[in-house]
C-alpha positions as CSV (number, residue, x, y, z in Angstrom):
1,M,-28.2,7.8,17.8
2,Q,-26.9,10.2,20.7
3,A,-25.1,13.6,19.9
4,D,-22.5,12.2,22.4
5,S,-22.3,8.7,21.1
6,N,-21.3,10.2,17.5
7,P,-20.1,13.9,17.6
8,I,-19.0,14.1,13.9
9,I,-23.0,14.2,13.0
10,P,-23.6,17.9,11.8
11,T,-27.0,19.9,12.8
12,Q,-28.0,19.6,9.7
13,A,-28.2,15.9,9.7
14,E,-30.7,15.6,12.2
15,H,-33.3,16.2,10.0
16,K,-32.9,14.3,6.9
17,P,-32.3,11.0,6.0
18,L,-28.6,9.6,6.1
19,R,-27.1,8.8,2.8
20,Q,-25.3,5.2,2.9
21,I,-21.9,4.6,1.1
22,A,-23.0,2.4,-1.6
23,D,-25.4,4.9,-2.8
24,L,-22.3,7.4,-3.2
25,P,-20.9,7.9,-7.5
26,G,-17.8,6.6,-7.6
27,P,-15.4,5.0,-10.0
28,R,-16.9,1.4,-11.7
29,P,-15.5,-1.9,-9.7
30,L,-14.5,-4.7,-11.2
31,P,-15.8,-8.2,-9.6
32,L,-12.9,-9.1,-6.9
33,V,-10.6,-6.7,-7.0
34,G,-12.8,-3.4,-7.0
35,N,-10.8,-0.6,-8.2
36,M,-7.4,-1.6,-8.0
37,L,-6.6,-2.1,-11.3
38,Q,-7.6,1.6,-11.7
39,I,-4.8,2.7,-8.8
40,T,-0.9,3.0,-9.1
41,L,0.6,2.9,-6.1
42,R,3.2,5.1,-6.5
43,R,0.6,7.9,-7.3
44,M,-2.3,6.8,-5.1
45,H,-2.9,10.1,-4.0
46,Q,-3.2,11.2,-7.4
47,D,-5.5,9.2,-8.3
48,A,-7.6,9.9,-5.5
49,E,-7.6,13.3,-5.8
50,R,-8.3,13.4,-9.3
51,W,-11.4,11.2,-8.4
52,A,-12.5,13.7,-5.9
53,R,-12.7,16.5,-8.9
54,Q,-14.4,14.1,-10.8
55,Y,-17.1,12.7,-8.2
56,G,-17.2,15.3,-5.6
57,K,-16.1,15.5,-1.8
58,F,-17.3,12.0,-1.2
59,F,-17.2,9.2,-3.2
60,R,-16.9,5.3,-2.2
61,I,-13.8,3.0,-3.9
62,F,-13.4,-0.6,-4.1
63,L,-10.2,-2.0,-2.6
64,G,-10.5,-5.2,-3.9
65,P,-13.8,-6.5,-1.9
66,T,-13.7,-3.7,0.8
67,Q,-15.7,-0.3,0.3
68,V,-14.0,2.6,1.1
69,L,-15.8,5.9,1.9
70,V,-13.4,8.7,0.3
71,V,-13.8,11.9,1.9
72,A,-12.1,15.1,0.4
73,D,-13.5,17.7,2.3
74,Y,-11.8,19.9,5.0
75,E,-14.3,19.9,7.6
76,A,-15.0,16.7,7.5
77,V,-11.7,15.0,7.0
78,G,-10.9,17.9,10.5
79,Q,-13.6,16.2,12.1
80,L,-12.4,12.9,12.0
81,M,-9.1,13.5,13.4
82,R,-10.9,15.0,16.1
83,D,-13.1,11.7,16.6
84,R,-9.8,9.9,17.1
85,P,-9.0,7.8,19.6
86,D,-12.2,6.8,20.5
87,G,-14.6,7.1,17.2
88,F,-11.8,6.1,15.0
89,R,-8.4,4.3,14.5
90,R,-5.9,3.9,11.7
91,P,-6.9,0.4,10.0
92,S,-6.4,-2.7,11.4
93,I,-4.5,-4.5,8.6
94,T,-2.2,-1.6,8.5
95,A,-1.2,-2.5,12.6
96,E,-1.5,-6.2,11.9
97,I,1.2,-5.8,8.9
98,A,3.3,-3.8,10.8
99,L,3.7,-6.4,13.8
100,E,4.1,-9.2,11.1
101,M,7.2,-7.5,10.0
102,G,8.4,-7.5,13.2
103,G,7.4,-3.9,14.4
104,L,6.6,-3.0,18.1
105,P,4.3,-1.0,19.4
106,G,4.7,2.9,19.8
107,V,2.8,6.0,19.6
108,F,2.2,6.2,15.8
109,D,0.3,2.9,15.2
110,S,-1.2,2.2,19.1
111,E,-4.7,3.0,19.5
112,G,-7.5,2.9,22.6
113,A,-5.4,3.2,25.9
114,Q,-2.6,2.0,24.6
115,W,-1.6,5.0,22.6
116,R,-2.6,7.3,25.5
117,N,0.5,5.1,28.0
118,Q,2.2,5.6,25.1
119,R,1.6,9.2,24.3
120,R,1.8,10.1,27.8
121,M,5.2,8.9,27.3
122,V,6.5,10.6,24.6
123,M,5.3,14.3,25.2
124,P,7.8,15.2,27.4
125,A,10.2,14.3,25.3
126,F,8.8,16.8,22.3
127,A,7.8,19.7,24.7
128,P,9.5,22.8,23.1
129,V,11.2,23.4,26.1
130,T,13.1,19.6,26.1
131,I,13.4,20.4,22.1
132,K,15.5,24.3,22.8
133,A,17.9,22.4,25.3
134,Y,19.0,20.2,22.5
135,F,19.6,23.1,20.1
136,P,23.3,23.5,20.4
137,A,23.1,19.3,19.4
138,L,20.8,20.6,16.3
139,V,23.4,22.7,14.4
140,K,26.7,21.0,15.0
141,V,24.6,18.2,13.0
142,V,23.5,21.6,10.3
143,L,27.4,22.5,10.4
144,R,28.4,18.9,9.1
145,L,25.8,19.4,6.0
146,Q,27.2,22.1,5.6
147,G,31.0,20.7,5.4
148,R,29.6,18.0,3.4
149,W,27.7,20.6,0.7
150,E,30.6,22.7,0.5
151,R,33.0,19.9,-0.5
152,A,30.1,19.2,-3.3
153,A,30.2,22.7,-4.2
154,A,34.1,22.8,-4.5
155,A,33.9,19.3,-6.7
156,Q,30.9,20.5,-8.7
157,Q,29.2,18.3,-8.1
158,A,25.3,17.0,-8.0
159,I,23.9,16.6,-4.6
160,D,21.2,13.7,-4.6
161,L,19.4,16.2,-2.3
162,T,16.8,13.5,-0.5
163,A,19.5,11.0,0.6
164,D,21.8,13.8,2.3
165,L,18.7,15.4,3.9
166,K,17.7,11.6,5.2
167,R,21.4,11.8,6.4
168,Y,20.9,14.7,8.4
169,T,17.4,13.6,9.9
170,V,18.9,10.6,10.7
171,D,21.8,12.1,12.6
172,I,19.7,14.6,14.5
173,I,16.8,11.9,15.7
174,A,20.2,9.5,16.6
175,G,22.1,11.9,18.4
176,L,19.5,14.7,19.6
177,A,16.8,11.8,20.1
178,F,18.5,8.9,21.5
179,G,22.1,10.6,22.4
180,T,24.3,8.0,20.2
181,E,26.4,9.6,17.6
182,V,26.2,8.1,14.4
183,N,27.5,10.5,11.7
184,T,26.0,9.4,8.4
185,I,27.1,12.9,7.1
186,D,30.7,12.9,6.9
187,S,30.7,9.2,5.8
188,D,29.1,7.4,3.1
189,D,28.0,4.9,5.2
190,D,23.9,5.2,4.4
191,V,23.4,1.5,5.8
192,I,20.5,3.2,8.0
193,Q,18.9,5.0,6.2
194,K,19.2,1.9,2.9
195,H,17.2,-0.1,6.1
196,L,14.3,2.5,6.8
197,D,13.8,3.6,3.3
198,N,13.1,-0.4,2.8
199,I,10.3,-0.9,5.7
200,F,7.9,2.4,4.8
201,P,7.2,1.4,1.7
202,A,6.8,-2.3,2.4
203,L,4.0,-1.8,5.0
204,S,2.0,0.6,2.7
205,R,2.3,-1.9,-0.6
206,R,1.2,-5.2,1.6
207,S,-1.7,-3.2,3.3
208,L,-3.1,-3.3,0.5
209,A,-2.0,-6.2,-1.2
210,L,-5.1,-8.4,-3.1
211,V,-3.3,-11.4,-1.7
212,P,-0.8,-12.3,1.1
213,Y,1.4,-14.0,-1.2
214,W,4.7,-13.2,1.6
215,R,3.2,-15.5,3.4
216,I,3.4,-18.5,1.7
217,F,6.7,-17.5,-0.7
218,K,9.0,-14.6,-0.3
219,L,10.3,-12.8,-3.6
220,P,14.0,-11.2,-3.5
221,V,12.2,-7.7,-2.4
222,D,10.6,-9.2,0.6
223,R,13.7,-11.5,1.5
224,Q,15.5,-7.5,1.8
225,L,12.8,-6.4,3.7
226,D,13.1,-8.7,6.5
227,R,17.1,-8.7,6.8
228,S,16.2,-4.4,6.9
229,V,13.7,-4.5,9.7
230,A,16.3,-7.2,11.5
231,A,19.6,-4.8,11.1
232,I,17.2,-1.6,11.9
233,Q,15.9,-4.3,15.2
234,V,19.6,-4.3,16.1
235,A,20.6,-0.8,16.1
236,V,17.1,-0.1,18.0
237,N,17.9,-2.5,20.7
238,D,21.6,-0.8,20.8
239,F,20.7,2.5,21.4
240,I,18.1,1.3,24.6
241,A,21.2,-0.5,25.7
242,Q,23.3,3.0,25.7
243,A,20.9,5.3,27.3
244,R,20.2,2.5,30.1
245,A,24.0,2.5,30.8
246,R,24.5,6.3,30.4
247,L,21.3,6.3,33.4
248,Q,22.8,3.4,36.1
249,A,26.5,5.0,35.4
250,D,25.0,8.5,36.1
251,P,22.0,8.7,38.6
252,S,21.5,12.1,38.2
253,R,19.9,11.4,34.2
254,V,16.8,10.3,36.0
255,D,15.8,13.1,37.2
256,H,16.9,15.6,34.3
257,P,17.4,13.3,31.1
258,R,19.6,14.3,28.6
259,N,18.0,12.9,25.7
260,M,14.6,12.1,24.3
261,L,15.3,8.1,24.6
262,E,16.4,8.7,28.4
263,A,13.3,10.9,29.0
264,M,11.3,8.0,27.6
265,I,12.8,4.9,29.8
266,V,12.7,6.9,32.7
267,A,9.0,7.7,32.1
268,A,8.5,3.9,31.1
269,D,10.2,3.1,34.1
270,Q,7.4,4.6,36.2
271,S,5.2,2.2,37.8
272,D,2.2,4.0,36.3
273,S,2.8,4.0,33.1
274,G,1.8,1.5,31.4
275,V,4.2,0.5,29.1
276,D,7.7,-1.2,29.1
277,D,10.9,-1.3,26.9
278,S,9.0,-3.1,23.9
279,S,7.1,0.1,24.2
280,V,10.2,2.4,24.2
281,A,11.6,0.7,21.3
282,G,8.5,0.8,19.3
283,N,9.0,4.7,19.1
284,V,12.7,4.7,18.6
285,L,11.5,2.7,15.8
286,T,8.8,5.1,15.2
287,M,11.2,7.9,15.5
288,L,13.8,7.1,13.2
289,L,11.1,6.0,10.2
290,A,8.7,8.8,11.0
291,G,11.6,11.7,11.8
292,E,13.7,10.5,8.8
293,D,11.7,10.5,6.0
294,T,8.7,13.1,6.5
295,T,11.1,16.0,7.2
296,A,13.6,15.0,4.4
297,N,11.2,14.7,2.1
298,T,9.5,18.2,3.5
299,L,13.0,19.9,3.8
300,A,13.4,18.0,-0.2
301,W,10.3,20.2,-1.5
302,I,10.5,23.7,0.1
303,M,14.2,23.5,-1.8
304,Y,12.8,22.6,-4.5
305,L,9.4,25.3,-4.9
306,L,11.9,27.6,-3.9
307,Q,14.5,27.4,-6.1
308,R,11.4,27.3,-8.8
309,N,10.3,30.6,-7.9
310,P,13.5,33.8,-7.9
311,H,11.0,35.9,-6.5
312,T,10.6,34.2,-3.1
313,L,14.0,32.8,-3.1
314,Q,15.2,36.2,-3.0
315,R,13.4,37.4,0.2
316,A,13.9,34.2,2.0
317,Q,17.2,34.8,1.0
318,E,17.4,38.7,2.2
319,E,15.8,37.3,5.7
320,V,17.9,34.6,6.5
321,R,21.2,36.9,5.8
322,R,20.3,39.5,7.3
323,I,18.8,37.6,10.9
324,A,20.6,34.2,11.1
325,P,24.2,35.1,8.7
326,D,26.6,32.3,10.0
327,P,25.9,28.5,10.9
328,A,28.1,28.5,13.8
329,A,25.9,31.3,15.5
330,F,23.2,30.2,15.2
331,N,20.3,30.3,18.1
332,I,16.7,29.4,19.0
333,E,15.8,33.3,19.0
334,Q,16.9,33.2,15.1
335,M,14.7,30.7,14.2
336,D,11.8,31.9,15.8
337,A,12.6,35.4,13.7
338,L,12.5,33.6,10.4
339,E,8.9,34.7,10.0
340,Y,9.3,34.3,5.9
341,L,10.9,30.8,5.9
342,D,8.6,29.6,8.4
343,A,5.8,30.6,6.1
344,C,7.7,28.9,2.7
345,A,7.7,25.8,5.0
346,H,3.3,26.0,5.6
347,E,3.3,26.8,1.3
348,A,5.2,23.7,0.6
349,M,3.7,21.6,2.9
350,R,0.2,22.9,1.8
351,L,1.4,22.1,-2.1
352,K,3.2,18.5,-1.4
353,P,2.6,17.5,1.9
354,V,4.3,14.3,2.6
355,A,1.5,12.4,3.8
356,P,-1.7,13.9,1.2
357,F,-4.0,11.1,2.7
358,I,-5.1,9.3,5.3
359,P,-7.0,6.0,5.9
360,L,-9.0,5.6,9.1
361,Q,-11.4,2.8,10.3
362,A,-14.2,3.4,12.2
363,L,-14.5,2.0,15.7
364,R,-18.5,2.2,15.9
365,D,-21.4,3.2,14.1
366,S,-20.8,6.8,12.9
367,V,-22.0,9.9,10.3
368,V,-19.5,11.6,8.3
369,A,-21.5,14.8,7.2
370,D,-24.8,13.4,6.2
371,I,-23.5,9.9,5.2
372,A,-23.7,6.9,7.2
373,V,-20.8,5.2,8.3
374,P,-21.1,1.5,9.7
375,K,-18.7,0.5,12.4
376,D,-15.6,-1.5,10.6
377,S,-15.5,0.9,7.9
378,I,-12.6,2.1,6.5
379,V,-12.7,6.1,5.5
380,W,-10.2,7.3,3.4
381,C,-9.2,11.3,4.1
382,V,-7.8,13.0,1.0
383,L,-5.8,16.3,2.3
384,R,-5.1,18.6,-0.2
385,H,-8.4,18.5,-2.6
386,D,-9.8,21.2,-0.4
387,S,-5.7,22.9,-0.2
388,V,-5.3,23.5,-3.7
389,D,-9.4,25.1,-4.4
390,E,-9.6,28.0,-5.6
391,K,-12.2,28.4,-3.4
392,Y,-10.1,28.5,-0.3
393,F,-6.2,30.0,-1.5
394,P,-6.4,32.4,-4.5
395,K,-4.4,30.9,-7.5
396,P,-3.8,27.9,-5.7
397,L,-1.4,26.4,-7.2
398,D,1.0,29.2,-6.9
399,F,3.8,29.3,-4.2
400,D,3.3,32.1,-2.3
401,P,4.6,32.2,0.8
402,Q,3.0,35.5,1.5
403,R,-0.4,34.5,1.8
404,W,0.8,33.1,5.4
405,L,2.0,36.5,6.8
406,K,0.1,39.3,8.5
407,Q,-1.0,41.7,5.5
408,G,-0.7,45.5,7.2
409,G,-1.9,44.8,10.5
410,A,-4.4,42.1,9.3
411,E,-4.6,38.5,9.6
412,A,-2.8,36.4,7.2
413,T,-4.9,34.9,3.8
414,A,-4.2,31.6,4.2
415,D,-7.1,29.6,6.5
416,K,-4.6,27.5,8.5
417,R,-7.5,25.0,9.6
418,I,-7.5,23.5,5.3
419,P,-4.4,22.0,5.2
420,M,-3.4,20.0,8.0
421,P,0.9,18.5,7.2
422,F,0.5,17.2,10.9
423,G,-2.5,15.8,11.4
424,A,-5.2,17.5,13.8
425,G,-6.9,16.5,16.7
426,P,-5.6,15.0,19.6
427,R,-3.3,12.6,17.3
428,T,-1.6,15.6,16.3
429,C,2.0,14.4,15.2
430,P,4.0,15.6,18.4
431,G,7.2,15.8,16.5
432,R,6.0,19.5,15.0
433,Y,8.1,21.4,16.8
434,L,11.0,19.4,16.4
435,A,10.3,19.0,12.4
436,L,9.8,22.9,12.1
437,L,12.9,24.0,14.0
438,E,15.3,20.6,12.0
439,I,13.1,22.7,8.2
440,K,14.4,26.5,9.9
441,I,18.3,25.3,10.3
442,A,18.4,23.6,7.4
443,M,17.2,25.8,5.2
444,A,19.1,28.9,6.9
445,M,22.2,27.0,6.3
446,L,22.1,26.4,3.0
447,L,20.4,30.0,2.4
448,S,23.0,31.6,4.7
449,R,26.4,30.2,3.3
450,F,25.5,29.0,-0.7
451,E,23.8,30.1,-4.3
452,I,21.6,28.1,-5.5
453,D,22.4,27.0,-8.9
454,S,19.5,24.5,-10.0
455,I,17.8,21.5,-8.2
456,E,15.8,19.3,-10.5
457,P,15.8,15.7,-11.3
458,A,18.2,14.5,-13.7
459,D,16.1,14.8,-16.4
460,G,15.7,18.3,-16.2
461,Q,11.9,18.2,-16.2
462,E,9.0,18.9,-13.5
463,A,10.0,16.8,-10.4
464,Q,7.5,13.8,-10.0
465,E,5.7,13.0,-6.8
466,R,5.9,9.4,-5.6
467,M,4.2,7.7,-3.0
468,G,5.7,5.0,-0.5
469,F,4.4,5.5,2.8
470,V,4.9,9.8,2.5
471,M,5.2,11.5,-0.7
472,S,8.4,12.2,-2.5
473,P,10.1,14.1,-5.1
474,V,11.9,11.4,-7.7
475,G,15.2,11.5,-8.4
476,L,16.2,15.8,-7.5
477,R,19.8,16.5,-7.7
478,M,21.0,20.1,-6.6
479,H,24.0,22.1,-7.8
480,L,25.3,25.2,-5.4
481,R,28.2,27.5,-5.3
482,T,29.9,28.2,-1.6
483,R,28.9,32.0,-1.4
484,I,32.3,34.3,-1.0
């Protein structure tokens, strides 16, 4: 096998026999169901991490009758990520289920040439220079969130943290990315969020189902899913119709699009784009789903970890109140200068990655480390195993943002290659810059205008991790006091 046909063969593997997936250790499977009865869907990421500690960085499991290679070594995971989209893709079952649910092709679930066309259309909308031009719209949304939290603080009401942060992220995506004012922050109308929250968990649940029962009969949860998908499709089509109307009414927007959706439509209308309105719609849906869930849950984890570590909270407050004390006057230079807050975000994403694993499917016969991986094999990449290993991070379970900062002229102690919160390789998340900016603006508003009394679940215990399509904290409630 030539190296250029399989770029992830390590040099040392050329001179020793390859291991087979079936020969690897792993939990004992049962007939037909494999290890499915040993997996709890809501904490399946923790199940995989527990097995990695027991069986090592390379082991095998069975999802039903399907044999799966689990990889918990960051170097091998990085190599797998970099071999996308040509050598590996997301499992085909996920794309099939998404289309069956009424989904549309977007950059998240497209593959091969279709993905390249999608990426070319989407990337200009996510370029830092483009995002910076939208900065005033970001501030406008965060000021609405500030007002909502000021009212809650005055009434001494508990804030449903994740729900409010989803309002914030949805309003940003709809207003900034689609040019449509959707103000869920100032109202109690969170219908969009409720519909979105039904879709990703259903995609995960159905992708792992042993039997596709919904094709024969539908439970109440399946009927609700159908209603949610239909409602979201109506909203997406409305976003696109409004954007096309603006472009038609003002031809200058074709040369200078005012938002991401207009930029995508203009790109899609190019004769050589290889995409059409269905692709635009798919990316609108992708941004709504991914932009709402991932950023909101990351923010919730950052706030929770800061509140549980008073010395880090105090340092973050001091930085924000010195550099960016007034949310109404926020500017991009202030956000860029919040280095400790940026470190807090990276440390939270190391400890609480909203995507703690990524499943892939081999598109050709490949080799991972010294393990033969036949075409169509499923490879389950565990991203948090090495991120919390003392070998790479001293006191790995401590929340220590300092490890991401330069130490007296020396480089940071944290190895940035190990946590991969935005993926790696060609398919790195295109919304990385926007997500980090959303995080900084929301955190700077919170730390400049409020004192945090508490952030915890209703039972006062430590926040539990729940896996849907992303990993989220369960039931966080926040109590604030407005700074005088």
